[in-house]
Residue frames as qw, qx, qy, qz and C-alpha x, y, z in Angstrom:
[[0.024, 0.896, 0.441, 0.035, -0.03, 0.01, -0.06],
 [0.350, 0.623, -0.049, 0.698, 1.39, 3.49, -0.87],
 [0.340, -0.097, -0.522, 0.776, 2.67, 5.61, 2.04],
 [0.236, -0.169, -0.016, -0.957, -0.01, 8.31, 1.61],
 [0.683, -0.315, -0.437, -0.494, -3.02, 5.97, 1.98],
 [0.657, -0.214, -0.635, 0.345, -1.39, 4.34, 4.95],
 [0.172, -0.001, -0.351, 0.921, -0.88, 7.69, 6.61],
 [0.426, -0.231, -0.204, -0.851, -4.46, 8.68, 5.76],
 [0.724, -0.318, -0.578, -0.198, -5.85, 5.47, 7.29],
 [0.515, -0.138, -0.565, 0.629, -3.71, 5.95, 10.40],
 [0.060, -0.095, 0.158, -0.981, -5.00, 9.50, 10.77],
 [0.587, -0.274, -0.378, -0.662, -8.64, 8.37, 10.28],
 [0.694, -0.262, -0.657, 0.135, -8.13, 5.64, 12.90],
 [0.301, -0.060, -0.452, 0.837, -6.85, 8.24, 15.37],
 [0.311, -0.172, -0.066, -0.932, -9.82, 10.51, 14.75],
 [0.690, -0.277, -0.541, -0.392, -12.19, 7.59, 15.20],
 [0.607, -0.224, -0.651, 0.397, -10.64, 6.58, 18.48],
 [0.097, 0.003, -0.308, 0.946, -10.73, 10.10, 19.84],
 [0.481, -0.197, -0.230, -0.822, -14.35, 10.51, 18.85],
 [0.720, -0.243, -0.635, -0.141, -15.18, 7.13, 20.41],
 [0.539, -0.200, -0.565, 0.592, -13.37, 7.86, 23.68],
 [0.051, 0.300, -0.099, 0.947, -14.28, 11.56, 23.98],
 [0.552, -0.500, -0.252, -0.618, -17.83, 10.97, 25.44],
 [0.783, -0.309, -0.496, 0.213, -16.38, 8.75, 28.17],
 [0.374, -0.922, 0.094, -0.034, -15.49, 10.65, 31.38],
 [0.698, 0.521, -0.343, 0.350, -11.74, 11.15, 30.97],
 [0.228, -0.763, 0.436, -0.419, -10.85, 11.90, 34.52],
 [0.274, 0.319, -0.877, 0.232, -8.77, 9.56, 36.62],
 [0.005, -0.206, -0.881, 0.426, -11.62, 9.17, 39.07],
 [0.297, -0.381, -0.499, -0.719, -15.12, 9.60, 37.63],
 [0.476, -0.420, 0.205, -0.745, -17.93, 10.24, 40.05],
 [0.295, 0.012, -0.940, 0.172, -18.29, 7.61, 42.72],
 [0.439, -0.231, 0.164, -0.853, -21.71, 8.80, 43.89],
 [0.849, -0.137, -0.344, -0.377, -23.41, 5.36, 43.62],
 [0.688, 0.068, -0.620, 0.372, -20.59, 3.71, 45.54],
 [0.029, 0.237, -0.442, 0.864, -20.65, 6.41, 48.21],
 [0.634, -0.233, -0.032, -0.736, -24.40, 6.04, 48.61],
 [0.860, -0.076, -0.494, -0.100, -24.01, 2.24, 48.94],
 [0.499, 0.097, -0.625, 0.592, -21.37, 2.59, 51.66],
 [0.216, -0.260, 0.280, -0.898, -23.41, 5.20, 53.51],
 [0.760, -0.202, -0.187, -0.588, -26.51, 3.06, 53.47],
 [0.833, -0.002, -0.546, 0.083, -24.60, -0.07, 54.50],
 [0.598, -0.072, -0.490, 0.630, -22.40, 1.43, 57.24],
 [0.289, -0.794, -0.505, 0.177, -24.41, 4.45, 58.34],
 [0.345, -0.201, 0.034, 0.916, -22.36, 7.45, 57.30],
 [0.265, 0.748, 0.462, -0.395, -24.88, 10.29, 56.91],
 [0.473, 0.448, 0.415, 0.635, -25.12, 11.86, 53.47],
 [0.107, 0.003, -0.076, 0.991, -25.00, 15.67, 53.09],
 [0.427, -0.212, -0.173, -0.862, -28.32, 17.06, 54.33],
 [0.681, -0.273, -0.667, -0.130, -29.25, 13.83, 56.10],
 [0.505, -0.712, 0.190, -0.449, -30.23, 14.19, 59.80],
 [0.296, 0.386, -0.837, 0.251, -27.53, 12.35, 61.80],
 [0.472, -0.143, 0.604, -0.626, -30.19, 11.66, 64.52],
 [0.830, 0.199, -0.195, -0.484, -31.89, 9.44, 61.94],
 [0.505, 0.340, -0.787, 0.099, -29.15, 6.93, 62.56],
 [0.135, -0.159, 0.772, -0.600, -30.52, 6.49, 66.08],
 [0.674, 0.138, 0.218, -0.692, -33.95, 5.62, 64.82],
 [0.675, 0.296, -0.547, -0.396, -35.35, 2.42, 63.42],
 [0.877, -0.337, 0.214, -0.266, -34.71, -0.09, 66.23],
 [0.731, -0.368, 0.543, 0.188, -32.64, -3.28, 66.23],
 [0.785, 0.432, 0.359, 0.264, -32.54, -3.76, 62.44],
 [0.286, 0.928, -0.097, 0.216, -31.11, -0.29, 61.85],
 [0.438, -0.774, 0.457, 0.020, -28.46, -0.87, 64.48],
 [0.820, -0.055, 0.518, 0.236, -27.38, -4.04, 62.68],
 [0.640, 0.668, 0.239, 0.294, -27.27, -2.36, 59.26],
 [0.105, 0.947, -0.155, 0.261, -25.38, 0.61, 60.59],
 [0.803, -0.510, 0.197, 0.236, -22.77, -1.44, 62.37],
 [0.014, 0.799, -0.503, -0.330, -19.18, -0.65, 61.37],
 [0.823, 0.386, -0.385, -0.160, -17.68, -2.94, 58.70],
 [0.878, -0.383, 0.250, 0.143, -15.72, -5.97, 59.81],
 [0.308, -0.594, 0.576, 0.470, -12.08, -6.50, 58.82],
 [0.454, 0.122, 0.804, 0.364, -13.03, -8.91, 56.08],
 [0.325, 0.821, 0.469, -0.028, -15.78, -6.56, 54.73],
 [0.024, -0.904, 0.190, 0.383, -13.30, -3.69, 54.60],
 [0.371, -0.360, 0.717, 0.467, -10.69, -5.80, 52.78],
 [0.421, 0.384, 0.777, 0.266, -13.21, -7.09, 50.25],
 [0.218, 0.891, 0.363, -0.163, -14.98, -3.75, 49.70],
 [0.050, -0.889, 0.261, 0.374, -11.84, -1.66, 49.19],
 [0.443, -0.210, 0.750, 0.444, -10.09, -4.29, 47.11],
 [0.414, 0.584, 0.676, 0.176, -13.06, -4.21, 44.76],
 [0.078, 0.953, 0.116, -0.269, -13.08, -0.42, 44.75],
 [0.229, -0.680, 0.505, 0.480, -9.41, -0.38, 43.74],
 [0.457, 0.080, 0.810, 0.359, -9.92, -2.98, 41.07],
 [0.320, 0.742, 0.585, 0.066, -12.92, -1.25, 39.58],
 [0.052, -0.893, 0.063, 0.443, -11.02, 2.01, 39.57],
 [0.171, -0.399, 0.717, 0.546, -8.79, 0.40, 36.89],
 [0.191, -0.092, -0.839, -0.502, -11.37, -1.91, 35.27],
 [0.517, 0.524, 0.477, 0.480, -13.66, -0.61, 33.94],
 [0.044, -0.953, -0.262, 0.145, -13.58, 3.00, 35.20],
 [0.352, -0.753, 0.266, 0.488, -9.90, 3.99, 34.82],
 [0.756, 0.618, 0.175, 0.125, -9.58, 4.38, 31.07],
 [0.215, 0.907, -0.330, 0.152, -6.65, 6.76, 31.43],
 [0.527, -0.561, 0.633, -0.080, -4.87, 4.39, 33.82],
 [0.874, 0.186, 0.448, 0.031, -5.49, 1.57, 31.36],
 [0.602, 0.782, -0.048, 0.152, -3.96, 3.53, 28.48],
 [0.113, -0.852, 0.496, -0.123, -0.93, 4.42, 30.58],
 [0.698, -0.315, 0.643, -0.002, -0.28, 0.79, 31.51],
 [0.816, 0.478, 0.307, 0.101, -0.72, -0.20, 27.83],
 [0.337, 0.899, -0.254, 0.118, 1.86, 2.48, 26.95],
 [0.410, -0.640, 0.648, -0.058, 4.30, 0.85, 29.43],
 [0.827, 0.040, 0.561, 0.008, 3.63, -2.51, 27.89],
 [0.726, 0.675, 0.122, 0.044, 4.21, -1.37, 24.34],
 [0.029, -0.874, 0.483, 0.044, 7.71, -0.19, 25.18],
 [0.294, 0.366, -0.883, -0.012, 8.71, -3.82, 25.63],
 [0.862, -0.250, -0.120, -0.424, 6.76, -6.99, 26.37],
 [0.655, 0.195, -0.665, 0.301, 9.90, -8.77, 27.60],
 [0.648, -0.588, -0.472, 0.112, 9.73, -9.71, 31.27],
 [0.563, -0.282, -0.243, 0.738, 12.72, -7.72, 32.68],
 [0.090, 0.192, 0.109, 0.971, 12.00, -4.29, 31.09],
 [0.434, -0.530, -0.461, -0.564, 8.31, -4.66, 31.88],
 [0.659, -0.510, -0.491, 0.255, 9.02, -5.64, 35.49],
 [0.412, -0.075, -0.164, 0.893, 11.32, -2.61, 35.91],
 [0.143, -0.314, -0.238, -0.908, 8.67, -0.18, 34.61],
 [0.582, -0.538, -0.496, -0.355, 5.78, -1.70, 36.54],
 [0.637, -0.394, -0.451, 0.486, 7.77, -1.79, 39.79],
 [0.227, 0.057, -0.048, 0.971, 8.75, 1.88, 39.34],
 [0.325, -0.405, -0.347, -0.780, 5.13, 2.83, 38.69],
 [0.666, -0.486, -0.560, -0.084, 3.77, 0.74, 41.58],
 [0.549, -0.271, -0.392, 0.686, 6.26, 2.09, 44.17],
 [0.083, 0.135, 0.048, 0.986, 5.62, 5.65, 43.05],
 [0.436, -0.435, -0.348, -0.706, 1.82, 5.59, 43.13],
 [0.677, -0.427, -0.579, 0.153, 1.87, 3.72, 46.43],
 [0.422, -0.180, -0.301, 0.836, 4.04, 6.44, 48.03],
 [0.077, -0.148, -0.103, -0.981, 2.08, 9.38, 46.70],
 [0.537, -0.460, -0.560, -0.432, -1.26, 7.73, 47.46],
 [0.616, -0.430, -0.541, 0.378, -0.24, 7.18, 51.10],
 [0.287, -0.115, -0.170, 0.935, 1.20, 10.73, 51.50],
 [0.234, -0.283, -0.306, -0.879, -1.95, 12.29, 49.99],
 [0.604, -0.487, -0.582, -0.244, -4.39, 10.27, 52.11],
 [0.597, -0.396, -0.446, 0.537, -2.36, 11.07, 55.25],
 [0.032, -0.970, -0.239, 0.045, -2.53, 14.76, 54.38],
 [0.558, -0.500, 0.236, 0.619, 1.16, 15.36, 53.76],
 [0.190, -0.048, 0.562, 0.804, 0.64, 16.16, 50.09],
 [0.329, 0.671, 0.576, -0.332, -2.24, 18.18, 48.60],
 [0.109, -0.188, 0.488, 0.845, -2.32, 19.18, 44.94],
 [0.547, 0.382, 0.223, -0.711, -5.53, 20.36, 43.27],
 [0.691, 0.290, 0.658, 0.070, -7.16, 18.00, 40.77],
 [0.447, 0.877, 0.082, -0.159, -7.10, 20.82, 38.24],
 [0.040, 0.775, -0.616, -0.139, -3.29, 20.46, 38.18],
 [0.508, -0.244, 0.826, -0.018, -3.07, 16.64, 38.70],
 [0.729, 0.418, 0.511, -0.178, -5.59, 15.58, 36.09],
 [0.558, 0.805, -0.154, -0.129, -4.00, 17.33, 33.05],
 [0.068, -0.685, 0.725, 0.012, -0.56, 16.04, 34.14],
 [0.661, -0.014, 0.742, -0.113, -1.92, 12.49, 34.29],
 [0.726, 0.637, 0.229, -0.118, -3.18, 12.90, 30.69],
 [0.291, 0.852, -0.430, -0.065, 0.20, 14.33, 29.66],
 [0.434, -0.436, 0.788, -0.027, 1.95, 11.26, 31.27],
 [0.785, 0.308, 0.529, -0.097, -0.13, 9.00, 28.98],
 [0.580, 0.813, -0.041, -0.027, 1.05, 10.92, 25.92],
 [0.112, -0.822, 0.557, 0.017, 4.62, 11.03, 27.23],
 [0.607, -0.238, 0.757, 0.035, 5.13, 7.29, 27.52],
 [0.745, 0.507, 0.432, -0.017, 3.45, 6.74, 24.16],
 [0.394, 0.896, -0.205, -0.029, 5.65, 9.32, 22.34],
 [0.276, -0.670, 0.687, 0.052, 8.75, 7.81, 23.86],
 [0.762, 0.100, 0.640, 0.014, 7.64, 4.40, 22.50],
 [0.644, 0.746, 0.169, 0.022, 7.59, 6.00, 19.01],
 [0.128, 0.923, -0.363, 0.013, 10.91, 7.81, 19.37],
 [0.111, -0.566, 0.815, -0.062, 12.93, 4.87, 20.68],
 [0.760, 0.129, -0.545, -0.329, 12.87, 1.20, 19.63],
 [0.665, -0.145, -0.682, 0.269, 13.89, -0.01, 23.08],
 [0.473, -0.831, -0.291, 0.041, 13.50, 0.98, 26.69],
 [0.307, 0.751, -0.270, 0.518, 15.71, 3.95, 27.49],
 [0.491, 0.003, -0.635, 0.597, 17.94, 4.11, 30.64],
 [0.093, -0.078, 0.317, -0.941, 15.87, 7.02, 31.94],
 [0.492, -0.308, -0.585, -0.566, 12.55, 5.34, 31.34],
 [0.524, -0.440, -0.700, 0.203, 12.12, 3.93, 34.93],
 [0.200, -0.230, -0.311, 0.900, 12.79, 7.45, 36.36],
 [0.266, -0.077, -0.299, -0.913, 10.20, 8.97, 34.07],
 [0.559, -0.336, -0.704, -0.281, 7.71, 6.23, 34.92],
 [0.423, -0.327, -0.631, 0.561, 8.36, 6.80, 38.62],
 [0.012, 0.132, 0.115, -0.984, 7.55, 10.49, 38.28],
 [0.450, -0.145, -0.471, -0.745, 4.41, 9.75, 36.36],
 [0.519, -0.304, -0.796, 0.059, 3.45, 7.13, 38.95],
 [0.168, -0.224, -0.487, 0.827, 3.53, 9.84, 41.61],
 [0.321, 0.034, -0.173, -0.930, 0.90, 11.72, 39.60],
 [0.591, -0.196, -0.652, -0.432, -1.34, 8.69, 39.20],
 [0.388, -0.245, -0.760, 0.461, -1.06, 7.99, 42.95],
 [0.087, 0.161, 0.271, -0.945, -2.49, 11.45, 43.57],
 [0.496, -0.030, -0.447, -0.744, -5.32, 10.56, 41.20],
 [0.533, -0.209, -0.819, 0.038, -5.95, 7.34, 43.19],
 [0.196, -0.190, -0.597, 0.755, -6.04, 9.37, 46.37],
 [0.316, -0.026, -0.105, -0.943, -8.79, 11.51, 44.98],
 [0.618, -0.205, -0.656, -0.381, -11.04, 8.42, 44.87],
 [0.528, -0.273, -0.719, 0.361, -10.40, 7.46, 48.51],
 [0.077, -0.135, -0.350, 0.924, -10.85, 10.99, 49.75],
 [0.453, -0.101, -0.333, -0.821, -14.15, 11.18, 47.88],
 [0.689, -0.247, -0.643, -0.227, -15.39, 7.83, 49.20],
 [0.489, -0.682, 0.332, -0.430, -13.85, 8.09, 52.68],
 [0.395, 0.292, -0.849, 0.195, -11.99, 5.57, 54.75],
 [0.707, -0.467, -0.510, -0.148, -13.52, 3.12, 57.30],
 [0.338, -0.778, 0.313, -0.427, -13.23, 4.37, 60.85],
 [0.697, -0.500, 0.500, -0.118, -10.60, 2.37, 62.80],
 [0.834, 0.111, 0.485, 0.240, -9.45, 0.52, 59.67],
 [0.232, 0.891, -0.186, -0.343, -7.57, 3.24, 57.81],
 [0.139, -0.559, 0.763, 0.294, -4.46, 1.20, 57.01],
 [0.511, 0.161, 0.844, 0.003, -6.53, -1.85, 56.08],
 [0.512, 0.749, 0.361, -0.215, -8.62, 0.13, 53.67],
 [0.109, 0.848, -0.390, -0.342, -5.58, 1.89, 52.18],
 [0.248, -0.360, 0.867, 0.238, -3.66, -1.38, 51.54],
 [0.525, 0.348, 0.774, -0.070, -6.75, -3.16, 50.24],
 [0.450, 0.838, 0.097, -0.292, -7.47, -0.39, 47.72],
 [0.051, 0.739, -0.596, -0.309, -3.83, -0.48, 46.55],
 [0.394, -0.110, 0.904, 0.122, -3.96, -4.28, 46.17],
 [0.555, 0.597, 0.549, -0.185, -7.15, -3.91, 44.06],
 [0.298, 0.872, -0.207, -0.328, -5.40, -1.38, 41.87],
 [0.154, -0.517, 0.808, 0.237, -2.48, -3.80, 41.36],
 [0.526, 0.204, 0.825, -0.008, -4.83, -6.61, 40.43],
 [0.484, 0.789, 0.266, -0.270, -6.51, -4.30, 37.93],
 [0.141, 0.806, -0.482, -0.312, -3.16, -3.30, 36.41],
 [0.349, -0.265, 0.888, 0.140, -2.07, -6.97, 36.28],
 [0.593, 0.474, 0.634, -0.146, -5.29, -7.84, 34.45],
 [0.422, 0.857, -0.060, -0.288, -4.54, -5.20, 31.82],
 [0.036, -0.684, 0.693, 0.226, -0.96, -6.42, 31.37],
 [0.470, -0.029, 0.882, 0.032, -1.86, -10.09, 31.14],
 [0.589, 0.640, 0.446, -0.209, -4.61, -9.29, 28.59],
 [0.304, 0.865, -0.282, -0.281, -2.24, -7.21, 26.53],
 [0.187, -0.501, 0.829, 0.164, 0.44, -9.92, 26.61],
 [0.589, 0.194, 0.779, -0.092, -2.05, -12.61, 25.61],
 [0.562, 0.768, 0.226, -0.211, -2.98, -10.59, 22.53],
 [0.325, 0.897, -0.283, -0.098, 0.40, -9.24, 21.40],
 [0.509, -0.542, 0.650, 0.156, 3.11, -11.84, 22.43],
 [0.807, 0.310, 0.493, 0.099, 2.28, -13.77, 19.29],
 [0.528, 0.803, 0.147, 0.235, 3.47, -10.93, 17.11],
 [0.343, -0.896, 0.169, 0.227, 6.34, -9.45, 19.11],
 [0.547, -0.384, 0.574, 0.474, 9.11, -11.19, 17.18],
 [0.597, 0.615, 0.469, 0.214, 7.64, -10.47, 13.79],
 [0.449, 0.025, 0.154, 0.880, 9.66, -7.99, 11.72],
 [0.069, -0.525, -0.376, -0.761, 6.54, -5.86, 11.24],
 [0.425, -0.580, -0.628, 0.297, 5.68, -5.66, 14.95],
 [0.275, -0.436, -0.168, 0.841, 7.15, -2.20, 15.52],
 [0.043, 0.043, -0.334, -0.940, 5.92, -0.43, 12.32],
 [0.397, -0.308, -0.650, -0.569, 2.45, -2.04, 12.25],
 [0.589, -0.563, -0.580, 0.008, 1.62, -2.48, 15.96],
 [0.535, -0.393, -0.333, 0.671, 3.95, -0.71, 18.38],
 [0.157, -0.059, 0.092, 0.982, 4.12, 2.69, 16.63],
 [0.275, -0.401, -0.482, -0.729, 0.47, 2.99, 15.51],
 [0.565, -0.573, -0.592, 0.041, -0.86, 1.83, 18.88],
 [0.457, -0.363, -0.249, 0.773, 1.46, 4.27, 20.67],
 [0.043, 0.144, 0.264, 0.953, 0.41, 7.05, 18.35],
 [0.413, -0.547, -0.575, -0.447, -3.25, 6.42, 19.12],
 [0.584, -0.553, -0.474, 0.358, -2.53, 6.52, 22.84],
 [0.363, -0.170, -0.061, 0.914, -0.58, 9.68, 22.49],
 [0.120, -0.357, -0.418, -0.827, -3.38, 11.40, 20.58],
 [0.532, -0.615, -0.554, -0.178, -5.94, 10.46, 23.25],
 [0.587, -0.434, -0.342, 0.592, -3.58, 11.60, 26.05],
 [0.211, -0.007, 0.086, 0.974, -2.99, 14.98, 24.40],
 [0.285, -0.492, -0.511, -0.645, -6.74, 15.39, 23.71],
 [0.589, -0.616, -0.515, 0.094, -7.48, 14.70, 27.40],
 [0.485, -0.256, -0.189, 0.815, -4.76, 17.10, 28.52],
 [0.014, -0.220, -0.247, -0.944, -6.36, 19.93, 26.47],
 [0.458, -0.533, -0.579, -0.414, -9.86, 18.96, 27.64],
 [0.629, -0.532, -0.472, 0.313, -8.86, 18.93, 31.34],
 [0.404, -0.174, -0.091, 0.893, -6.98, 22.15, 31.09],
 [0.059, 0.005, -0.189, -0.980, -9.38, 24.34, 29.18],
 [0.506, -0.270, -0.504, -0.646, -12.85, 22.75, 29.46]]
């Protein structure tokens, strides 16, 4: 196929993906109103405008429903919250992890990147939840989108993982951790089980990321050693991710 039609098809594919993704909430943590309502009704945290005295009414049944969560309930609930924050709600986190994967699907480079990202977002998540770090979402969200474009553009510019890649991924991981923290601060943490909820949420996030990586590997490892893998899969897929990331950065900054 001539170069021009290929370029045109690639451009049209980019436009199609942007148009398909644009209606989806592009923020790292879309509204958790339904989940918050569920937790409030289950464990008795009053919603805004709700009379706290109402928690004292209703007899024995209400007392049972409003009992604080057990350890196992907290672990299960917050692990699920963390997992669902990646799949299916965290489209931007999914694209970022896919960008890491496209740099190299070999075990060692992938392990280095994922470890850097995991350590970074764990640190920033804990610092933000504990109140040591506070950066407005209006700053964090566009930077998260820029991080998606950044890893994708680097995939295009270099045909192997660069020596500075783990450092860059670590910095981007700090941003994503602040995005994760926004979810927990919106939902709230269980009283008396702060550490348990925090660790469980992070474990759920890791399971979500692992699911994305395993799925990507199952699809692409068949083609990795083909001579056309980079020009036909790695570069076009990275270009699509970069376009979406830049689109989100503009959207989150100006709209």
